[in-house]
C-alpha positions in Angstrom: -0.1 -0.2 -0.1 1.8 3.9 -1.1 1.9 5.8 2.1 0.5 9.4 1.5 2.5 12.4 1.8 0.8 14.9 3.7 -0.3 18.6 2.1 2.3 20.5 4.5 5.3 18.1 3.6 5.0 18.2 0.1 4.8 22.1 0.2 7.1 22.2 1.9 9.7 19.8 -0.4 8.6 22.1 -2.7 9.4 25.4 -0.4 13.0 23.9 0.2 13.5 23.0 -4.6 12.4 26.9 -4.5 14.6 27.7 -1.6 18.4 26.3 -3.7 16.4 27.4 -6.6 17.0 30.8 -5.4 20.1 30.3 -3.6 21.6 29.4 -7.0 20.2 32.8 -9.3 21.0 35.6 -6.2 24.9 35.7 -7.3 25.9 33.2 -9.3 29.5 32.5 -9.9 31.2 34.8 -12.4 32.9 32.3 -15.6 36.7 33.5 -15.3 36.1 33.6 -19.2 32.8 36.0 -18.7 35.2 38.6 -16.0 35.7 42.1 -17.0 38.5 44.1 -16.9 38.4 45.6 -13.3 37.6 41.9 -12.4 40.6 39.9 -14.6 42.9 42.9 -12.8 41.2 41.9 -9.4 41.5 37.8 -9.7 45.1 37.9 -10.9 45.6 40.4 -7.8 43.9 37.8 -5.1 45.9 35.0 -6.9 49.4 36.5 -6.7 48.5 36.9 -2.8 47.1 33.7 -2.1 48.1 31.7 -4.0 44.6 30.4 -5.5 42.3 31.5 -7.8 39.5 33.3 -5.9 37.2 31.3 -3.4 34.0 31.0 -0.9 33.8 35.0 0.0 35.2 36.7 -2.6 33.5 34.7 -5.5 30.0 36.5 -4.8 32.1 39.8 -3.8 33.4 39.6 -7.8 30.1 41.5 -9.1 32.0 44.3 -7.6 35.5 44.0 -7.6 37.9 46.9 -6.1 35.3 45.9 -2.8 36.8 42.1 -3.4 40.0 43.7 -4.0 40.4 45.4 -0.5 38.4 42.6 1.6 41.3 40.6 0.8 43.6 42.9 1.9 42.8 43.2 5.1 42.1 39.5 5.6 45.9 38.9 4.5 46.8 40.4 7.5 43.3 39.3 10.1 44.3 35.9 8.9 47.9 35.3 8.9 50.0 37.8 10.3 47.4 39.3 13.3 49.4 39.8 17.0 48.3 37.7 18.4 48.9 34.4 16.3 47.2 31.9 14.5 45.2 29.4 16.6 43.9 32.0 18.7 43.1 34.0 15.2 40.9 30.4 14.9 39.1 30.7 17.6 37.9 33.8 16.9 37.1 32.8 13.1 35.2 30.0 14.2 32.8 31.7 17.0 32.2 34.0 14.8 30.9 31.8 12.1 29.0 29.9 14.4 27.0 32.8 15.6 26.0 33.8 12.0 25.7 29.6 11.4 27.6 30.6 7.9 27.9 26.8 7.3 31.1 27.8 4.2 33.4 29.3 6.4 32.5 26.8 9.1 33.4 23.7 7.2 36.8 25.5 5.6 38.1 27.0 8.5 37.4 23.8 11.0 40.5 21.4 10.4 42.3 24.6 9.9 41.3 25.0 13.4 42.1 21.8 14.8 45.7 21.6 12.8 46.5 25.3 14.3 45.8 23.2 17.9 42.4 23.8 18.9 41.0 20.7 20.3 38.4 18.8 18.9 36.4 19.5 22.6 36.5 23.0 22.4 35.6 23.5 18.7 33.0 21.2 19.4 31.5 23.2 22.0 31.9 25.8 19.8 29.3 24.4 17.6 27.2 23.6 20.1 26.4 27.0 20.8 28.1 26.4 24.2 31.1 27.9 26.3 33.8 25.2 26.0 35.3 23.7 29.4 39.1 24.1 30.2 40.0 26.9 28.7 43.3 27.8 28.5 44.3 31.4 30.0 45.2 32.6 26.6 41.5 31.1 24.9 39.7 32.2 28.3 40.9 35.8 27.8 40.0 35.9 23.7 36.5 33.8 23.9 35.6 36.3 26.4 35.9 38.9 24.1 35.0 37.5 21.6 32.0 36.7 23.1 30.7 40.2 24.7 31.6 41.8 21.4 29.1 39.1 19.3 26.9 39.1 21.7 26.4 41.9 23.8 28.1 44.6 20.8 29.9 45.8 24.0 32.2 45.0 25.6 32.5 45.4 29.5 35.8 47.6 31.3 37.1 44.1 32.9 36.9 41.9 30.0 39.2 44.7 27.8 41.4 45.6 30.4 41.9 41.3 30.7 42.6 41.2 27.3 44.7 44.6 27.2 46.7 43.2 29.8 47.8 40.3 28.0 47.9 41.1 24.3 48.1 45.0 24.4 46.5 47.2 22.9 47.8 46.1 19.2 46.0 42.8 20.4 42.7 44.8 21.6 42.7 46.0 18.3 43.1 43.3 16.2 40.9 41.0 17.9 37.7 43.0 17.3 39.4 43.7 13.9 39.2 39.8 13.4 35.9 39.4 15.1 34.4 42.2 12.4 36.1 41.1 9.3 34.4 37.4 9.7 31.7 38.6 10.6 31.4 41.1 7.3 32.6 37.8 5.1 29.4 36.4 7.0 27.1 39.0 5.8 28.3 39.1 2.5 28.3 35.0 2.2 24.8 34.6 3.9 22.9 37.7 1.5 24.6 35.6 -1.8 23.1 32.5 -0.4 26.4 31.1 -0.9 26.1 26.9 -0.8 29.8 25.7 -1.3 30.9 23.7 1.8 34.3 22.7 1.7 34.3 18.5 1.1 37.0 17.6 4.6 34.9 19.7 6.8 31.7 19.8 8.9 28.3 21.4 8.5 27.0 23.6 11.6 25.2 21.5 13.4 21.1 23.9 13.7 21.8 26.5 16.4 20.9 26.2 19.9 17.6 27.4 21.7 
């Protein structure tokens, strides 16, 4: 006997299909063969700096190539050269990806964060929206600083002074910069409905309610 599918299920499946189609059409990736002169220059500068063709959040931004190039240049510093080091930078990046439920940024940075030295248990707690247990002193400072900034849009005097005492004024500026930069990337990706997830990474679970 054939089981009848409830009407709402049929509607739900149709709606999901419409969302998927819309996601593909919203800001389609521009084929390199169709780049304008400005886009070709931006792509060439990107590959020279990153040693890879344009990818991820920079694909939808190629519709505004000057913005893409300026964003890439800021990321060159904040991701690779910030004063707090790559391991703690990855902590901030994952926290920001979680805040925005941004699957591409999470799946891309998940293996990078583990390789950089963040413990699996810490990363998994962030994925679930929980405060990780057993953080080291530096992780604790960075987590508290970033969590307040993302959640409360402010930082208390106590949290700020603690971070400044550990990382200096350059450090707190860089920490806020990393959170702000990856918020910007998440906004671009979420706006574009960018669906790609890195093969060896992990998708985010549904956010904790």
